[in-house]
C-alpha positions, 0 to 999 in steps of 0.5 A, spaced: 838 038 456 833 042 452 830 048 456 823 050 453 821 058 452 816 062 449 815 069 447 809 073 449 810 080 445 817 082 448 817 078 454 821 071 454 818 066 458 823 060 460 820 054 463 824 051 468 822 044 471 825 039 476 830 040 481 835 046 480 841 043 484 847 044 480 849 040 474 847 040 467 839 042 468 841 048 472 847 050 467 842 049 461 837 054 464 843 060 465 846 059 458 839 059 455 837 065 458 844 068 456 843 066 449 836 070 449 839 076 452 844 076 446 838 075 441 835 082 444 830 080 449 830 084 455 824 082 459 825 075 462 820 071 466 823 064 469 817 060 470 818 056 476 811 052 477 814 045 475 820 046 479 820 041 485 827 044 489 832 049 489 838 049 493 844 054 493 847 052 486 840 053 483 839 060 487 846 062 484 844 060 477 838 065 479 843 070 481 847 069 475 841 070 470 838 076 474 845 079 473 846 078 466 839 081 465 841 087 469 848 088 466 844 088 459 839 093 461 834 088 462 829 085 467 828 078 470 822 076 474 820 069 477 813 066 476 810 061 480 815 059 485 813 054 490 813 055 498 819 052 499 823 057 494 819 063 497 822 061 504 829 060 501 828 067 498 826 070 504 831 067 508 837 069 504 834 076 503 833 075 496 826 076 496 828 084 496 832 083 490 828 078 485 821 080 483 816 074 483 809 073 482 804 067 483 803 065 475 806 067 469 800 071 467 802 076 473 809 076 471 808 078 464 802 083 466 807 087 470 812 089 464 806 092 462 805 097 468 
C-alpha cells in the first residue's frame, strides 16, 4: 500500500484512508510515519478525514505512532476523526492522550501556537 503524505512547512501530514483494522494498510501507515520521523520530521498530523472505521488494531497503530513520535522528541496529532473514532478515543480514555482537531488546517495551526 502506498501511504500518501505532504509537508506543510516543518509539519508532515499523513493521509489515512479506508479502514484501520490491522493488516497491510494499518502497518503501512505506521511504517511511513516511522520513516518520516527517521528523516527528521518531528511534527506529525494524521489526516483521518477519509477513515471509515478504526478497531483495536488501528488504535494500537495510532498508539505506536504516537510513541514513535514522542520517543524521537516529536509530536503526533490527529485531524478529522469521525464521530465513531472520537467515541472510541473517549471510551478508551485515549482522548486524554491524543490531541485531535476537526481538520488538517487546525492541526497544522496548533503547531504554530
